[in-house]
N, C-alpha and C positions, 0 to 999 in steps of 0.2 A: 736445428737446421744443419744438415752436416756442408762442410768447408770445401767451396769447389775444387780445392785443388784434393781433397781427397776421394774423388769420384774418379770413377772410370770413364776416359773421354770417347765411349760409345759411339756415338750419336757426331761427332765432330767430321770435320774432314783433315786427314795429313798431307802436308805440301813437303817436297823431295827434302826439306832441311830435319824434316820430322816435327814442325812444327803442326800445332792442334789448333783449328779454325772453326769458328761456330758462327751461323747467321742469329738473326737477331731469335728468332724462336730455339733453336739448339741452345743457345745460349743460358736464355729461361729456362729450359727443360734441366740445363747442365747445375742451374743452381737451385733448382727446386721451387722458383717461382714462375712469374708470369710475365708474357714480351713486354707488358708494360713497365714492368720494373727493371727493366735494360734501356726502353725509352727514356725514364726518369731518370738513369744514370747520364745519357746522352746530353739530355737537357742541364745537369747538373754538373755536367764537366768530367763524370766520373770517365768515363767512356771515349774516349778521341782518337782523332785518325783512322776510321776505318778504312779495311782494304774493301772491296765488290770483288765478289764470285762473277761468274762466267754469264749470270743471268743480270747483272747489277746490283746484288742484294749485298749490307753492308753485311760484313764478316769482321768477326775480332778473333783474336789470340787468346787461347788459355789463361796466359798471363795476366793478358787485359779484364778477363771477367775477373778473374782472381784478385788482381788488384783494386778494381772497382767494388767487388764484394766486401774486402776488407776496408777499402775507404768507408762503404756506407757503414759498415758495421761500427767504425769507428765513430762515424758523425751521431749515429743512433746513441751510444755510448755516452757520449760529450752533450748530446741533449739532455739524456735521463739525467746526469750529474748535476745541471744547470737547474732541472726544475723539481 
């Protein structure tokens, strides 16, 4: 799976400062996963403090998504080493 920072932020929303923001569905498409993956990251605390868009949907920055993806990969690798 490609790393999230290697992908173009085509489906995200750019704010005035140039930051890219994703809804849960857009974030899932960005990482090549499913919305359930994003919800799982939220439950596990990998994604915290979401902003909300004009429709009240949670949105996360490209950096938040990349950091959560990295943390999830590290946790998976650690579990595999233990098992």
